N, C-alpha and C positions, 0 to 999 in steps of 0.2 A: 691811586688804585680801587680807593674803595667802593668810588661810584662806577668802576665799568664792570658793565654787565648785569648792575643790581648787586644785591645781596646775594642773593642764590649762585651768580652765577661768578661772584669775587670768593664767594666757600667752595666753589668746584673747583676753581683754579688751584686756590692754594691744594689743597687734597687732593689733585690731581699728581701723578708721578710722569715722570718723562722717562719715555720707553721706548724701546724698540724689540721691532718683532711682535708677533703674533701669538694667540694662542700660551699654549701651553709655555711655548718657548721666548714667553716676553722676557723682556727684562729691564728691572727699574734703574735707570743709570743716576739717578739721584743719591737711589738710596746705597745702591755701590757703590757711587765714589763716596762719598760722605762714610761710609762706614771706614774703606779703606785708606780715607785721610786719616781720621780717628783713632784708626789702630794705629796706623804708621806714628801720631805724635805718641800713642801712648808706648809705644817701643826708644822712639827716640827719647822720651823726657828719660827713663825709667833706667837708658843704657845711657847717656848723658850721667844721669846721678851717679850709677854704679862704677865709674870712668874716674868718676872724678869725688869721688867718698874719701875722707880723710876722717881721722880718728881727734881731730884735733877738734875744737868748735866751728859746728858744720852752718853752713846759709842756709837763706829760707830754703829754697827748692829740696837740699838733701834731708832739709827736716818734716817735708813734707811728702817725702819718698821716702822717710822712715817711721811716720807714722802710722799710714796706709800699706807697706808692712806688718808693724805691728799690728796694728790691727787686723788685717785680714789673719795672721799668723794666730792668733790669741781665737779665733773664729774657728780658724778648723782643730786648733788643739784641744775646745772644748767640744767640738759638735762631731769631728772626724775619731771613730777611734782604732779604723785600721794603720798601715805603715800602703804609706806611697811618696815615691818624690814630686806626684803629679798636682795631686791636691791642692795645695797651698799657689804655687803658680798659677793655675788653673785659675783658682778662686778669686787672685789676684788679677787677673786677665780680665775676666769676666765683671769686676765689678767696679774698676775703669775703665772697662767701652762701655759698658752697659750708662755708665755716667755722663759718660762724654758725647754717645748718643740723643738721652734723655738734653743733658746742658744745652744743646741746640734749640732746644724747646724755649730757650730767657732770651734770644736774636730777635730782634725784631720781624713782626710777618713776614713784611714788603719788601727790607735790605737783601737779603740772596736772591728771590726772585724774580727783584725791581731790578738786578745787576745781571742776571740769566735773561732777562727781557732783554736790553741791551743787546745783551750778547746774538741773539737769534733763538734765545731758545723761549717757548710758550711755556713750560712748564716745569715748575723746579720746585722737592718738597725734601726740604733740608732738616729734619727731624726722621735719622733711621726708625728706632723704635715706632713710628705712627704708622709703619709698615710693617704690615700683615705676615710678608714674606719674609722679612729681616731677623721680629723677634720666635716666628717657627724655625728658621734655620740654625738659628742658637737654641731655641729647648729641643731641636733634632740634634742636633751634633753631642746635646748632654746626653740625649735617649740613647744615641749609640755607645754611648763611654756606659752609663748604667747596664746596657748588655753587654756589652763587650768584659767588664769589670767582673758581673754576674757570672759568668761563666770561667772566665782567667781562676779567677777565687773558686768556685762551687764545682768549678768542672761542668761537663755536660749531667752528665747524668741528675748533679746535685739541683744542677741549677733546674731542670725537667720535673724534678722531684716537690722543686719548693712550689714551680707552678702549677702541680697537679694535687697534691699532699697535703696543702695550707688552701685554707685553716681547719678544716672539717675530717682531715683523715683519708687517707685511701678509698676507702668506701664511695667518698662523693668526689672521684677525680673528675667527670665532667663539670660540677657546680664551681670545683675548685678554681678550676682553670677559668672559665668563663669571667671569676671573680677576680681576678689576677691579671687577665690580660686585658680589665675593663680598666683595672688596678693600674697597670705600666702603662697603659694609652692614656689615661688621665696626667699621667706627670708630663709630658711635651704642652698638650695640650694647654695644662692651667697654667704651666709656664708661661708657653707664647702668649693666651691671649693677658693676662693679667700686666703684665708689662705692657701690650701692645693699647688694651681697654682703658687705662691710665696717663699713658702721654696723647692717643688719640683724640681724646673729652679733656686735656688743657690745653691741648696745642689749638682744639675746638674754639675753645673759651678766651684765647687771644686772637683770635680771629673776629670771631664775635665782638672784640672788645674793637678792636680795632674800626669795626663796622659807623663806629658810635663816633659822634661830634669830636671833632680834637680837644674840645677844651675837656670836656668828657673822660677821655682815656686816660690822661695820668693818673686819676683817682680809681681806676679801675686795676688801671694796667701794673701799677708799682705793686699794694699789698697781694695782686694773684703773682705777680712774681718772686714774693718775699713767702709767700704759703708754695708756689711751686717747685722754689729751693729743695723744700722739706722731701717735697713728692720725688723728685729726681733721685734724691740720694734715698731713702728709701723703696723705690723700685730695684733701684742697681744692687743695694743691701738685700732686698728681698728676693732675686733672682740669685744670686751667690749662694747666700744660708742654704735657701731651696736647693742649690745645685750639690751643696757638700755634704747632706745630710741624703739624698737620693747616693748618690755614692757610698758615703758610708754605709748604709743598708746595702751595699751593692757586697760590701768586702763583708760584711758579715755571712761567717762561713759555717753558723751553727742548724 
């Protein structure tokens, strides 16, 4: 496939999503499909381990599930200082779901698009986190939770006071409001762009390696894949931790 349409055409082909609709109502079908599939895989795995959990000697999959739960629970206890039954399950969901998104980057770049081509699909982008729509959807969902808990914990008046009276006191309300609005808007933008930028760059490098002669590809793709494992785990961890930190700040009522 690397020779079809030249190098530029090959790159564009792999980075173009399978879409339906026009304008604002355009849907990226591949992003929606893989996001739903990986979310279902996450639910199936953890529900299965919960149903089969035993107090005796655990098997490998139960060990993995328990390690993930304990890892996320430890991060929540260290970072989140409020009281909420949502934060730990949310942190676990975000970490695992974003990790599964990112893990799709390790699948050979021509494999799934080639299968999709045999099924009559012209385009297929298989890594949801290389789609800015997906990363922003996740970050905007976190932002909605931040606003919700800020109002729930502080009250409407307390939240409005926080927006207008910090950090410089009530005598500088317009400037305070401007700073707080920029600070709040920066949270979902930074969350979405950080994840998208790192995974988009990683996917692009895999595509560029695929353009090289077959004898050279393994020499570069294998070391990059090993290094990229660290990237996909780290980006999932950062997204989870920042979500917990932001929600912890939203729960502070002083």
